[in-house]
mmJSON file of the N, C-alpha and C atoms, coordinates in Angstrom:
{"data_MODEL":{"atom_site":{
"group_PDB":["ATOM","ATOM","ATOM","ATOM","ATOM","ATOM","ATOM","ATOM","ATOM","ATOM","ATOM","ATOM","ATOM","ATOM","ATOM","ATOM","ATOM","ATOM","ATOM","ATOM","ATOM","ATOM","ATOM","ATOM","ATOM","ATOM","ATOM","ATOM","ATOM","ATOM","ATOM","ATOM","ATOM","ATOM","ATOM","ATOM","ATOM","ATOM","ATOM","ATOM","ATOM","ATOM","ATOM","ATOM","ATOM","ATOM","ATOM","ATOM","ATOM","ATOM","ATOM","ATOM","ATOM","ATOM","ATOM","ATOM","ATOM","ATOM","ATOM","ATOM","ATOM","ATOM","ATOM","ATOM","ATOM","ATOM","ATOM","ATOM","ATOM","ATOM","ATOM","ATOM","ATOM","ATOM","ATOM","ATOM","ATOM","ATOM","ATOM","ATOM","ATOM","ATOM","ATOM","ATOM","ATOM","ATOM","ATOM","ATOM","ATOM","ATOM","ATOM","ATOM","ATOM","ATOM","ATOM","ATOM","ATOM","ATOM","ATOM","ATOM","ATOM","ATOM","ATOM","ATOM","ATOM","ATOM","ATOM","ATOM","ATOM","ATOM","ATOM","ATOM","ATOM","ATOM","ATOM","ATOM","ATOM","ATOM","ATOM","ATOM","ATOM","ATOM","ATOM","ATOM","ATOM","ATOM","ATOM","ATOM","ATOM","ATOM","ATOM","ATOM","ATOM","ATOM","ATOM","ATOM","ATOM","ATOM","ATOM","ATOM","ATOM","ATOM","ATOM","ATOM","ATOM","ATOM","ATOM","ATOM","ATOM","ATOM","ATOM","ATOM","ATOM","ATOM","ATOM","ATOM","ATOM","ATOM","ATOM","ATOM","ATOM","ATOM","ATOM","ATOM","ATOM","ATOM","ATOM","ATOM","ATOM","ATOM","ATOM","ATOM","ATOM","ATOM","ATOM","ATOM","ATOM","ATOM","ATOM","ATOM","ATOM","ATOM","ATOM","ATOM","ATOM","ATOM","ATOM","ATOM","ATOM","ATOM","ATOM","ATOM","ATOM","ATOM","ATOM","ATOM","ATOM","ATOM","ATOM","ATOM","ATOM","ATOM","ATOM","ATOM","ATOM","ATOM","ATOM","ATOM","ATOM","ATOM","ATOM","ATOM","ATOM","ATOM","ATOM","ATOM","ATOM","ATOM","ATOM","ATOM","ATOM","ATOM","ATOM","ATOM","ATOM","ATOM","ATOM","ATOM","ATOM","ATOM","ATOM"],
"id":[1,2,3,4,5,6,7,8,9,10,11,12,13,14,15,16,17,18,19,20,21,22,23,24,25,26,27,28,29,30,31,32,33,34,35,36,37,38,39,40,41,42,43,44,45,46,47,48,49,50,51,52,53,54,55,56,57,58,59,60,61,62,63,64,65,66,67,68,69,70,71,72,73,74,75,76,77,78,79,80,81,82,83,84,85,86,87,88,89,90,91,92,93,94,95,96,97,98,99,100,101,102,103,104,105,106,107,108,109,110,111,112,113,114,115,116,117,118,119,120,121,122,123,124,125,126,127,128,129,130,131,132,133,134,135,136,137,138,139,140,141,142,143,144,145,146,147,148,149,150,151,152,153,154,155,156,157,158,159,160,161,162,163,164,165,166,167,168,169,170,171,172,173,174,175,176,177,178,179,180,181,182,183,184,185,186,187,188,189,190,191,192,193,194,195,196,197,198,199,200,201,202,203,204,205,206,207,208,209,210,211,212,213,214,215,216,217,218,219,220,221,222,223,224,225,226,227,228,229,230,231],
"type_symbol":["N","C","C","N","C","C","N","C","C","N","C","C","N","C","C","N","C","C","N","C","C","N","C","C","N","C","C","N","C","C","N","C","C","N","C","C","N","C","C","N","C","C","N","C","C","N","C","C","N","C","C","N","C","C","N","C","C","N","C","C","N","C","C","N","C","C","N","C","C","N","C","C","N","C","C","N","C","C","N","C","C","N","C","C","N","C","C","N","C","C","N","C","C","N","C","C","N","C","C","N","C","C","N","C","C","N","C","C","N","C","C","N","C","C","N","C","C","N","C","C","N","C","C","N","C","C","N","C","C","N","C","C","N","C","C","N","C","C","N","C","C","N","C","C","N","C","C","N","C","C","N","C","C","N","C","C","N","C","C","N","C","C","N","C","C","N","C","C","N","C","C","N","C","C","N","C","C","N","C","C","N","C","C","N","C","C","N","C","C","N","C","C","N","C","C","N","C","C","N","C","C","N","C","C","N","C","C","N","C","C","N","C","C","N","C","C","N","C","C","N","C","C","N","C","C","N","C","C","N","C","C"],
"label_atom_id":["N","CA","C","N","CA","C","N","CA","C","N","CA","C","N","CA","C","N","CA","C","N","CA","C","N","CA","C","N","CA","C","N","CA","C","N","CA","C","N","CA","C","N","CA","C","N","CA","C","N","CA","C","N","CA","C","N","CA","C","N","CA","C","N","CA","C","N","CA","C","N","CA","C","N","CA","C","N","CA","C","N","CA","C","N","CA","C","N","CA","C","N","CA","C","N","CA","C","N","CA","C","N","CA","C","N","CA","C","N","CA","C","N","CA","C","N","CA","C","N","CA","C","N","CA","C","N","CA","C","N","CA","C","N","CA","C","N","CA","C","N","CA","C","N","CA","C","N","CA","C","N","CA","C","N","CA","C","N","CA","C","N","CA","C","N","CA","C","N","CA","C","N","CA","C","N","CA","C","N","CA","C","N","CA","C","N","CA","C","N","CA","C","N","CA","C","N","CA","C","N","CA","C","N","CA","C","N","CA","C","N","CA","C","N","CA","C","N","CA","C","N","CA","C","N","CA","C","N","CA","C","N","CA","C","N","CA","C","N","CA","C","N","CA","C","N","CA","C","N","CA","C","N","CA","C","N","CA","C","N","CA","C","N","CA","C","N","CA","C"],
"label_alt_id":[null,null,null,null,null,null,null,null,null,null,null,null,null,null,null,null,null,null,null,null,null,null,null,null,null,null,null,null,null,null,null,null,null,null,null,null,null,null,null,null,null,null,null,null,null,null,null,null,null,null,null,null,null,null,null,null,null,null,null,null,null,null,null,null,null,null,null,null,null,null,null,null,null,null,null,null,null,null,null,null,null,null,null,null,null,null,null,null,null,null,null,null,null,null,null,null,null,null,null,null,null,null,null,null,null,null,null,null,null,null,null,null,null,null,null,null,null,null,null,null,null,null,null,null,null,null,null,null,null,null,null,null,null,null,null,null,null,null,null,null,null,null,null,null,null,null,null,null,null,null,null,null,null,null,null,null,null,null,null,null,null,null,null,null,null,null,null,null,null,null,null,null,null,null,null,null,null,null,null,null,null,null,null,null,null,null,null,null,null,null,null,null,null,null,null,null,null,null,null,null,null,null,null,null,null,null,null,null,null,null,null,null,null,null,null,null,null,null,null,null,null,null,null,null,null,null,null,null,null,null,null],
"label_comp_id":["MET","MET","MET","VAL","VAL","VAL","CYS","CYS","CYS","ILE","ILE","ILE","ARG","ARG","ARG","GLU","GLU","GLU","PRO","PRO","PRO","GLU","GLU","GLU","PHE","PHE","PHE","ALA","ALA","ALA","VAL","VAL","VAL","LEU","LEU","LEU","VAL","VAL","VAL","ASN","ASN","ASN","GLY","GLY","GLY","SER","SER","SER","PRO","PRO","PRO","THR","THR","THR","GLN","GLN","GLN","TRP","TRP","TRP","PHE","PHE","PHE","ARG","ARG","ARG","SER","SER","SER","THR","THR","THR","THR","THR","THR","ARG","ARG","ARG","LEU","LEU","LEU","ARG","ARG","ARG","GLN","GLN","GLN","GLY","GLY","GLY","ASP","ASP","ASP","PRO","PRO","PRO","VAL","VAL","VAL","SER","SER","SER","PRO","PRO","PRO","TYR","TYR","TYR","LEU","LEU","LEU","PHE","PHE","PHE","ILE","ILE","ILE","ILE","ILE","ILE","GLY","GLY","GLY","ALA","ALA","ALA","GLU","GLU","GLU","VAL","VAL","VAL","LEU","LEU","LEU","VAL","VAL","VAL","ARG","ARG","ARG","LYS","LYS","LYS","ASP","ASP","ASP","LYS","LYS","LYS","LYS","LYS","LYS","ALA","ALA","ALA","GLN","GLN","GLN","ASN","ASN","ASN","SER","SER","SER","GLY","GLY","GLY","ARG","ARG","ARG","MET","MET","MET","SER","SER","SER","GLY","GLY","GLY","ILE","ILE","ILE","ASN","ASN","ASN","ILE","ILE","ILE","ASP","ASP","ASP","ASN","ASN","ASN","ALA","ALA","ALA","GLY","GLY","GLY","GLY","GLY","GLY","GLN","GLN","GLN","GLY","GLY","GLY","VAL","VAL","VAL","THR","THR","THR","VAL","VAL","VAL","SER","SER","SER","LEU","LEU","LEU","CYS","CYS","CYS","ARG","ARG","ARG"],
"label_asym_id":["A","A","A","A","A","A","A","A","A","A","A","A","A","A","A","A","A","A","A","A","A","A","A","A","A","A","A","A","A","A","A","A","A","A","A","A","A","A","A","A","A","A","A","A","A","A","A","A","A","A","A","A","A","A","A","A","A","A","A","A","A","A","A","A","A","A","A","A","A","A","A","A","A","A","A","A","A","A","A","A","A","A","A","A","A","A","A","A","A","A","A","A","A","A","A","A","A","A","A","A","A","A","A","A","A","A","A","A","A","A","A","A","A","A","A","A","A","A","A","A","A","A","A","A","A","A","A","A","A","A","A","A","A","A","A","A","A","A","A","A","A","A","A","A","A","A","A","A","A","A","A","A","A","A","A","A","A","A","A","A","A","A","A","A","A","A","A","A","A","A","A","A","A","A","A","A","A","A","A","A","A","A","A","A","A","A","A","A","A","A","A","A","A","A","A","A","A","A","A","A","A","A","A","A","A","A","A","A","A","A","A","A","A","A","A","A","A","A","A","A","A","A","A","A","A","A","A","A","A","A","A"],
"label_entity_id":["1","1","1","1","1","1","1","1","1","1","1","1","1","1","1","1","1","1","1","1","1","1","1","1","1","1","1","1","1","1","1","1","1","1","1","1","1","1","1","1","1","1","1","1","1","1","1","1","1","1","1","1","1","1","1","1","1","1","1","1","1","1","1","1","1","1","1","1","1","1","1","1","1","1","1","1","1","1","1","1","1","1","1","1","1","1","1","1","1","1","1","1","1","1","1","1","1","1","1","1","1","1","1","1","1","1","1","1","1","1","1","1","1","1","1","1","1","1","1","1","1","1","1","1","1","1","1","1","1","1","1","1","1","1","1","1","1","1","1","1","1","1","1","1","1","1","1","1","1","1","1","1","1","1","1","1","1","1","1","1","1","1","1","1","1","1","1","1","1","1","1","1","1","1","1","1","1","1","1","1","1","1","1","1","1","1","1","1","1","1","1","1","1","1","1","1","1","1","1","1","1","1","1","1","1","1","1","1","1","1","1","1","1","1","1","1","1","1","1","1","1","1","1","1","1","1","1","1","1","1","1"],
"label_seq_id":[1,1,1,2,2,2,3,3,3,4,4,4,5,5,5,6,6,6,7,7,7,8,8,8,9,9,9,10,10,10,11,11,11,12,12,12,13,13,13,14,14,14,15,15,15,16,16,16,17,17,17,18,18,18,19,19,19,20,20,20,21,21,21,22,22,22,23,23,23,24,24,24,25,25,25,26,26,26,27,27,27,28,28,28,29,29,29,30,30,30,31,31,31,32,32,32,33,33,33,34,34,34,35,35,35,36,36,36,37,37,37,38,38,38,39,39,39,40,40,40,41,41,41,42,42,42,43,43,43,44,44,44,45,45,45,46,46,46,47,47,47,48,48,48,49,49,49,50,50,50,51,51,51,52,52,52,53,53,53,54,54,54,55,55,55,56,56,56,57,57,57,58,58,58,59,59,59,60,60,60,61,61,61,62,62,62,63,63,63,64,64,64,65,65,65,66,66,66,67,67,67,68,68,68,69,69,69,70,70,70,71,71,71,72,72,72,73,73,73,74,74,74,75,75,75,76,76,76,77,77,77],
"pdbx_PDB_ins_code":[null,null,null,null,null,null,null,null,null,null,null,null,null,null,null,null,null,null,null,null,null,null,null,null,null,null,null,null,null,null,null,null,null,null,null,null,null,null,null,null,null,null,null,null,null,null,null,null,null,null,null,null,null,null,null,null,null,null,null,null,null,null,null,null,null,null,null,null,null,null,null,null,null,null,null,null,null,null,null,null,null,null,null,null,null,null,null,null,null,null,null,null,null,null,null,null,null,null,null,null,null,null,null,null,null,null,null,null,null,null,null,null,null,null,null,null,null,null,null,null,null,null,null,null,null,null,null,null,null,null,null,null,null,null,null,null,null,null,null,null,null,null,null,null,null,null,null,null,null,null,null,null,null,null,null,null,null,null,null,null,null,null,null,null,null,null,null,null,null,null,null,null,null,null,null,null,null,null,null,null,null,null,null,null,null,null,null,null,null,null,null,null,null,null,null,null,null,null,null,null,null,null,null,null,null,null,null,null,null,null,null,null,null,null,null,null,null,null,null,null,null,null,null,null,null,null,null,null,null,null,null],
"Cartn_x":[-1.127,-2.059,-1.328,-0.076,0.677,0.859,1.064,1.255,0.019,-1.154,-2.396,-2.738,-2.5,-2.873,-1.904,-0.622,0.397,1.367,0.877,1.758,2.853,4.022,5.14,5.602,6.079,6.478,7.85,8.537,9.741,9.588,9.899,9.707,11.07,11.154,12.385,12.376,13.401,13.564,14.879,14.788,15.966,16.734,16.0,16.611,17.111,17.022,17.476,16.274,16.203,15.059,15.136,13.972,13.889,13.801,13.728,13.534,12.109,11.915,10.591,9.689,8.418,7.442,6.134,5.352,4.067,2.948,1.96,0.77,-0.106,-0.786,-1.69,-3.078,-3.368,-4.65,-4.386,-5.371,-5.246,-5.704,-5.395,-5.81,-7.322,-7.953,-9.411,-9.793,-11.033,-11.532,-11.458,-10.962,-10.819,-9.457,-8.628,-7.282,-6.478,-5.671,-4.893,-3.932,-3.563,-2.638,-3.365,-4.677,-5.447,-5.236,-5.294,-5.087,-3.719,-2.699,-1.357,-1.277,-1.911,-1.927,-2.68,-3.772,-4.517,-3.646,-2.924,-2.074,-0.963,-0.36,0.703,0.149,-1.014,-1.633,-1.998,-2.548,-2.906,-1.666,-0.596,0.649,1.207,1.117,1.574,0.746,-0.582,-1.443,-1.123,-0.898,-0.573,0.736,1.739,3.039,2.938,2.178,2.008,1.242,0.219,-0.547,0.345,1.15,2.048,3.063,3.602,4.571,3.92,2.687,1.981,1.675,1.322,1.049,2.325,3.417,4.686,5.218,4.937,5.405,4.441,3.305,2.342,1.396,1.443,0.55,-0.854,-1.0,-2.299,-2.377,-3.576,-3.711,-4.805,-5.344,-6.431,-7.768,-8.841,-10.194,-10.901,-11.445,-12.186,-13.641,-14.163,-15.558,-16.205,-17.289,-18.032,-19.304,-19.641,-20.924,-21.938,-23.143,-24.217,-23.927,-23.142,-22.856,-21.724,-21.159,-20.064,-18.691,-18.626,-17.337,-16.795,-15.632,-15.049,-13.906,-13.592,-12.476,-11.766,-10.435,-9.662,-9.341,-9.66,-9.454,-8.337,-7.384,-6.318,-5.926,-5.076,-4.61,-3.434,-2.824,-1.64,-1.997,-1.05,-1.239,-0.739],
"Cartn_y":[202.975,203.52,204.136,204.557,205.142,204.122,202.845,201.792,201.602,201.885,201.711,202.969,204.13,205.388,205.789,205.556,205.992,204.853,203.788,202.643,202.96,202.402,202.497,201.089,200.893,199.57,199.622,198.487,198.264,196.873,196.701,195.438,194.813,193.484,192.789,192.506,192.966,192.705,191.951,190.703,189.837,189.768,189.763,189.638,190.927,192.042,193.333,194.25,194.904,195.791,197.078,197.536,198.816,199.927,201.157,202.272,202.216,202.783,202.822,203.76,203.381,204.243,204.165,205.242,205.319,204.79,204.218,203.746,204.949,204.862,205.949,205.753,204.547,204.278,203.729,203.875,203.368,201.914,201.276,199.902,199.854,198.919,198.795,197.357,197.176,195.831,195.049,193.825,193.01,193.149,194.063,194.243,192.962,192.512,191.283,191.341,192.529,192.662,192.483,192.672,192.636,191.37,190.171,188.97,188.934,189.412,189.421,190.392,191.549,192.511,191.948,191.21,190.585,189.561,188.734,187.707,188.348,189.404,190.094,190.676,191.318,191.887,190.818,189.694,188.605,188.016,187.88,187.336,188.242,189.55,190.491,190.324,190.209,190.03,188.728,187.65,186.363,186.461,187.094,187.216,188.083,189.179,190.039,189.299,188.535,187.751,186.711,186.026,185.006,185.626,186.789,187.479,187.895,188.411,188.829,187.635,186.496,185.306,184.76,184.75,184.243,185.112,186.4,187.295,187.324,186.652,186.601,187.779,188.663,189.824,189.483,188.331,187.944,186.426,185.887,184.433,183.952,184.796,184.41,184.783,184.399,184.718,183.417,183.321,182.128,182.263,181.257,181.236,179.992,180.159,179.032,178.815,177.533,177.243,176.883,176.551,176.286,175.078,174.132,172.936,173.099,174.284,174.536,174.18,173.64,173.33,174.599,175.036,176.268,175.978,176.962,176.864,178.211,178.179,179.409,179.676,180.877,181.266,182.298,182.085,183.061,183.026,183.958,184.0,183.062,182.575,181.717,180.414,179.933,178.658,177.535],
"Cartn_z":[225.133,224.157,222.97,223.176,222.068,220.958,221.339,220.342,219.48,220.045,219.302,218.517,219.11,218.452,217.351,217.574,216.614,216.311,215.653,215.406,214.391,214.642,213.711,213.383,212.176,211.722,211.07,211.119,210.336,209.748,208.5,207.813,207.525,207.668,207.308,205.808,205.107,203.683,203.533,203.103,202.991,204.308,205.418,206.731,207.347,206.638,207.158,207.382,208.567,208.82,207.999,207.566,206.865,207.901,207.439,208.36,208.906,210.12,210.724,209.947,209.801,209.149,209.92,209.813,210.516,209.635,210.31,209.613,209.266,208.159,207.777,208.369,208.867,209.521,210.919,211.78,213.145,213.203,214.323,214.549,214.705,214.027,214.079,214.402,214.826,215.075,213.768,213.834,212.639,211.989,212.504,211.986,212.228,211.269,211.45,212.637,213.105,214.229,215.567,215.593,216.835,217.667,217.086,217.915,218.586,217.906,218.483,219.658,219.536,220.637,221.829,221.571,222.66,223.381,222.638,223.236,224.062,223.55,224.29,225.586,225.506,226.709,227.724,227.259,228.164,228.818,228.064,228.61,229.707,229.513,230.542,231.811,231.676,232.845,233.578,232.852,233.474,234.248,233.664,234.34,235.586,235.506,236.68,237.779,237.407,238.369,239.044,238.261,238.802,239.759,239.39,240.248,241.566,241.514,242.722,243.619,243.023,243.824,244.446,243.691,244.225,245.361,245.327,246.381,247.571,247.465,248.551,248.602,247.607,247.603,247.129,246.461,245.932,245.894,246.116,246.097,245.153,244.348,243.455,244.06,243.392,243.835,244.166,245.369,245.775,245.36,244.674,244.238,244.815,245.553,246.138,245.337,245.137,244.504,245.577,245.194,246.155,247.034,246.56,247.332,248.328,248.412,249.354,248.82,247.628,247.01,246.372,246.829,246.297,245.338,244.564,243.622,243.615,243.531,243.44,241.979,241.524,240.135,240.087,239.181,238.971,237.507,237.104,235.721,235.484,236.543,236.413,235.728,234.939,234.253,235.117],
"occupancy":[1.0,1.0,1.0,1.0,1.0,1.0,1.0,1.0,1.0,1.0,1.0,1.0,1.0,1.0,1.0,1.0,1.0,1.0,1.0,1.0,1.0,1.0,1.0,1.0,1.0,1.0,1.0,1.0,1.0,1.0,1.0,1.0,1.0,1.0,1.0,1.0,1.0,1.0,1.0,1.0,1.0,1.0,1.0,1.0,1.0,1.0,1.0,1.0,1.0,1.0,1.0,1.0,1.0,1.0,1.0,1.0,1.0,1.0,1.0,1.0,1.0,1.0,1.0,1.0,1.0,1.0,1.0,1.0,1.0,1.0,1.0,1.0,1.0,1.0,1.0,1.0,1.0,1.0,1.0,1.0,1.0,1.0,1.0,1.0,1.0,1.0,1.0,1.0,1.0,1.0,1.0,1.0,1.0,1.0,1.0,1.0,1.0,1.0,1.0,1.0,1.0,1.0,1.0,1.0,1.0,1.0,1.0,1.0,1.0,1.0,1.0,1.0,1.0,1.0,1.0,1.0,1.0,1.0,1.0,1.0,1.0,1.0,1.0,1.0,1.0,1.0,1.0,1.0,1.0,1.0,1.0,1.0,1.0,1.0,1.0,1.0,1.0,1.0,1.0,1.0,1.0,1.0,1.0,1.0,1.0,1.0,1.0,1.0,1.0,1.0,1.0,1.0,1.0,1.0,1.0,1.0,1.0,1.0,1.0,1.0,1.0,1.0,1.0,1.0,1.0,1.0,1.0,1.0,1.0,1.0,1.0,1.0,1.0,1.0,1.0,1.0,1.0,1.0,1.0,1.0,1.0,1.0,1.0,1.0,1.0,1.0,1.0,1.0,1.0,1.0,1.0,1.0,1.0,1.0,1.0,1.0,1.0,1.0,1.0,1.0,1.0,1.0,1.0,1.0,1.0,1.0,1.0,1.0,1.0,1.0,1.0,1.0,1.0,1.0,1.0,1.0,1.0,1.0,1.0,1.0,1.0,1.0,1.0,1.0,1.0,1.0,1.0,1.0,1.0,1.0,1.0],
"B_iso_or_equiv":[0.0,0.0,0.0,0.0,0.0,0.0,0.0,0.0,0.0,0.0,0.0,0.0,0.0,0.0,0.0,0.0,0.0,0.0,0.0,0.0,0.0,0.0,0.0,0.0,0.0,0.0,0.0,0.0,0.0,0.0,0.0,0.0,0.0,0.0,0.0,0.0,0.0,0.0,0.0,0.0,0.0,0.0,0.0,0.0,0.0,0.0,0.0,0.0,0.0,0.0,0.0,0.0,0.0,0.0,0.0,0.0,0.0,0.0,0.0,0.0,0.0,0.0,0.0,0.0,0.0,0.0,0.0,0.0,0.0,0.0,0.0,0.0,0.0,0.0,0.0,0.0,0.0,0.0,0.0,0.0,0.0,0.0,0.0,0.0,0.0,0.0,0.0,0.0,0.0,0.0,0.0,0.0,0.0,0.0,0.0,0.0,0.0,0.0,0.0,0.0,0.0,0.0,0.0,0.0,0.0,0.0,0.0,0.0,0.0,0.0,0.0,0.0,0.0,0.0,0.0,0.0,0.0,0.0,0.0,0.0,0.0,0.0,0.0,0.0,0.0,0.0,0.0,0.0,0.0,0.0,0.0,0.0,0.0,0.0,0.0,0.0,0.0,0.0,0.0,0.0,0.0,0.0,0.0,0.0,0.0,0.0,0.0,0.0,0.0,0.0,0.0,0.0,0.0,0.0,0.0,0.0,0.0,0.0,0.0,0.0,0.0,0.0,0.0,0.0,0.0,0.0,0.0,0.0,0.0,0.0,0.0,0.0,0.0,0.0,0.0,0.0,0.0,0.0,0.0,0.0,0.0,0.0,0.0,0.0,0.0,0.0,0.0,0.0,0.0,0.0,0.0,0.0,0.0,0.0,0.0,0.0,0.0,0.0,0.0,0.0,0.0,0.0,0.0,0.0,0.0,0.0,0.0,0.0,0.0,0.0,0.0,0.0,0.0,0.0,0.0,0.0,0.0,0.0,0.0,0.0,0.0,0.0,0.0,0.0,0.0,0.0,0.0,0.0,0.0,0.0,0.0],
"pdbx_formal_charge":[null,null,null,null,null,null,null,null,null,null,null,null,null,null,null,null,null,null,null,null,null,null,null,null,null,null,null,null,null,null,null,null,null,null,null,null,null,null,null,null,null,null,null,null,null,null,null,null,null,null,null,null,null,null,null,null,null,null,null,null,null,null,null,null,null,null,null,null,null,null,null,null,null,null,null,null,null,null,null,null,null,null,null,null,null,null,null,null,null,null,null,null,null,null,null,null,null,null,null,null,null,null,null,null,null,null,null,null,null,null,null,null,null,null,null,null,null,null,null,null,null,null,null,null,null,null,null,null,null,null,null,null,null,null,null,null,null,null,null,null,null,null,null,null,null,null,null,null,null,null,null,null,null,null,null,null,null,null,null,null,null,null,null,null,null,null,null,null,null,null,null,null,null,null,null,null,null,null,null,null,null,null,null,null,null,null,null,null,null,null,null,null,null,null,null,null,null,null,null,null,null,null,null,null,null,null,null,null,null,null,null,null,null,null,null,null,null,null,null,null,null,null,null,null,null,null,null,null,null,null,null],
"auth_seq_id":[1,1,1,2,2,2,3,3,3,4,4,4,5,5,5,6,6,6,7,7,7,8,8,8,9,9,9,10,10,10,11,11,11,12,12,12,13,13,13,14,14,14,15,15,15,16,16,16,17,17,17,18,18,18,19,19,19,20,20,20,21,21,21,22,22,22,23,23,23,24,24,24,25,25,25,26,26,26,27,27,27,28,28,28,29,29,29,30,30,30,31,31,31,32,32,32,33,33,33,34,34,34,35,35,35,36,36,36,37,37,37,38,38,38,39,39,39,40,40,40,41,41,41,42,42,42,43,43,43,44,44,44,45,45,45,46,46,46,47,47,47,48,48,48,49,49,49,50,50,50,51,51,51,52,52,52,53,53,53,54,54,54,55,55,55,56,56,56,57,57,57,58,58,58,59,59,59,60,60,60,61,61,61,62,62,62,63,63,63,64,64,64,65,65,65,66,66,66,67,67,67,68,68,68,69,69,69,70,70,70,71,71,71,72,72,72,73,73,73,74,74,74,75,75,75,76,76,76,77,77,77],
"auth_comp_id":["MET","MET","MET","VAL","VAL","VAL","CYS","CYS","CYS","ILE","ILE","ILE","ARG","ARG","ARG","GLU","GLU","GLU","PRO","PRO","PRO","GLU","GLU","GLU","PHE","PHE","PHE","ALA","ALA","ALA","VAL","VAL","VAL","LEU","LEU","LEU","VAL","VAL","VAL","ASN","ASN","ASN","GLY","GLY","GLY","SER","SER","SER","PRO","PRO","PRO","THR","THR","THR","GLN","GLN","GLN","TRP","TRP","TRP","PHE","PHE","PHE","ARG","ARG","ARG","SER","SER","SER","THR","THR","THR","THR","THR","THR","ARG","ARG","ARG","LEU","LEU","LEU","ARG","ARG","ARG","GLN","GLN","GLN","GLY","GLY","GLY","ASP","ASP","ASP","PRO","PRO","PRO","VAL","VAL","VAL","SER","SER","SER","PRO","PRO","PRO","TYR","TYR","TYR","LEU","LEU","LEU","PHE","PHE","PHE","ILE","ILE","ILE","ILE","ILE","ILE","GLY","GLY","GLY","ALA","ALA","ALA","GLU","GLU","GLU","VAL","VAL","VAL","LEU","LEU","LEU","VAL","VAL","VAL","ARG","ARG","ARG","LYS","LYS","LYS","ASP","ASP","ASP","LYS","LYS","LYS","LYS","LYS","LYS","ALA","ALA","ALA","GLN","GLN","GLN","ASN","ASN","ASN","SER","SER","SER","GLY","GLY","GLY","ARG","ARG","ARG","MET","MET","MET","SER","SER","SER","GLY","GLY","GLY","ILE","ILE","ILE","ASN","ASN","ASN","ILE","ILE","ILE","ASP","ASP","ASP","ASN","ASN","ASN","ALA","ALA","ALA","GLY","GLY","GLY","GLY","GLY","GLY","GLN","GLN","GLN","GLY","GLY","GLY","VAL","VAL","VAL","THR","THR","THR","VAL","VAL","VAL","SER","SER","SER","LEU","LEU","LEU","CYS","CYS","CYS","ARG","ARG","ARG"],
"auth_asym_id":["A","A","A","A","A","A","A","A","A","A","A","A","A","A","A","A","A","A","A","A","A","A","A","A","A","A","A","A","A","A","A","A","A","A","A","A","A","A","A","A","A","A","A","A","A","A","A","A","A","A","A","A","A","A","A","A","A","A","A","A","A","A","A","A","A","A","A","A","A","A","A","A","A","A","A","A","A","A","A","A","A","A","A","A","A","A","A","A","A","A","A","A","A","A","A","A","A","A","A","A","A","A","A","A","A","A","A","A","A","A","A","A","A","A","A","A","A","A","A","A","A","A","A","A","A","A","A","A","A","A","A","A","A","A","A","A","A","A","A","A","A","A","A","A","A","A","A","A","A","A","A","A","A","A","A","A","A","A","A","A","A","A","A","A","A","A","A","A","A","A","A","A","A","A","A","A","A","A","A","A","A","A","A","A","A","A","A","A","A","A","A","A","A","A","A","A","A","A","A","A","A","A","A","A","A","A","A","A","A","A","A","A","A","A","A","A","A","A","A","A","A","A","A","A","A","A","A","A","A","A","A"],
"auth_atom_id":["N","CA","C","N","CA","C","N","CA","C","N","CA","C","N","CA","C","N","CA","C","N","CA","C","N","CA","C","N","CA","C","N","CA","C","N","CA","C","N","CA","C","N","CA","C","N","CA","C","N","CA","C","N","CA","C","N","CA","C","N","CA","C","N","CA","C","N","CA","C","N","CA","C","N","CA","C","N","CA","C","N","CA","C","N","CA","C","N","CA","C","N","CA","C","N","CA","C","N","CA","C","N","CA","C","N","CA","C","N","CA","C","N","CA","C","N","CA","C","N","CA","C","N","CA","C","N","CA","C","N","CA","C","N","CA","C","N","CA","C","N","CA","C","N","CA","C","N","CA","C","N","CA","C","N","CA","C","N","CA","C","N","CA","C","N","CA","C","N","CA","C","N","CA","C","N","CA","C","N","CA","C","N","CA","C","N","CA","C","N","CA","C","N","CA","C","N","CA","C","N","CA","C","N","CA","C","N","CA","C","N","CA","C","N","CA","C","N","CA","C","N","CA","C","N","CA","C","N","CA","C","N","CA","C","N","CA","C","N","CA","C","N","CA","C","N","CA","C","N","CA","C","N","CA","C","N","CA","C","N","CA","C","N","CA","C","N","CA","C"],
"pdbx_PDB_model_num":[1,1,1,1,1,1,1,1,1,1,1,1,1,1,1,1,1,1,1,1,1,1,1,1,1,1,1,1,1,1,1,1,1,1,1,1,1,1,1,1,1,1,1,1,1,1,1,1,1,1,1,1,1,1,1,1,1,1,1,1,1,1,1,1,1,1,1,1,1,1,1,1,1,1,1,1,1,1,1,1,1,1,1,1,1,1,1,1,1,1,1,1,1,1,1,1,1,1,1,1,1,1,1,1,1,1,1,1,1,1,1,1,1,1,1,1,1,1,1,1,1,1,1,1,1,1,1,1,1,1,1,1,1,1,1,1,1,1,1,1,1,1,1,1,1,1,1,1,1,1,1,1,1,1,1,1,1,1,1,1,1,1,1,1,1,1,1,1,1,1,1,1,1,1,1,1,1,1,1,1,1,1,1,1,1,1,1,1,1,1,1,1,1,1,1,1,1,1,1,1,1,1,1,1,1,1,1,1,1,1,1,1,1,1,1,1,1,1,1,1,1,1,1,1,1,1,1,1,1,1,1]
}}}
């Protein structure tokens, strides 16, 4: 939550990073950074799910339909 509440940035200028500076506004819906944060968060969840399945701690969620055909749903690709 610190990354969302108190974001800091450094910009590359001619390939060299500038000093870190704080944003004067917080992250809001529609912010251009929002999709990237969503992708990073989703990637973390997928990796944690895959690690849990590989270690045998989790196997996904089984969902059955009316015909008795089930499917296992997980975050793993």
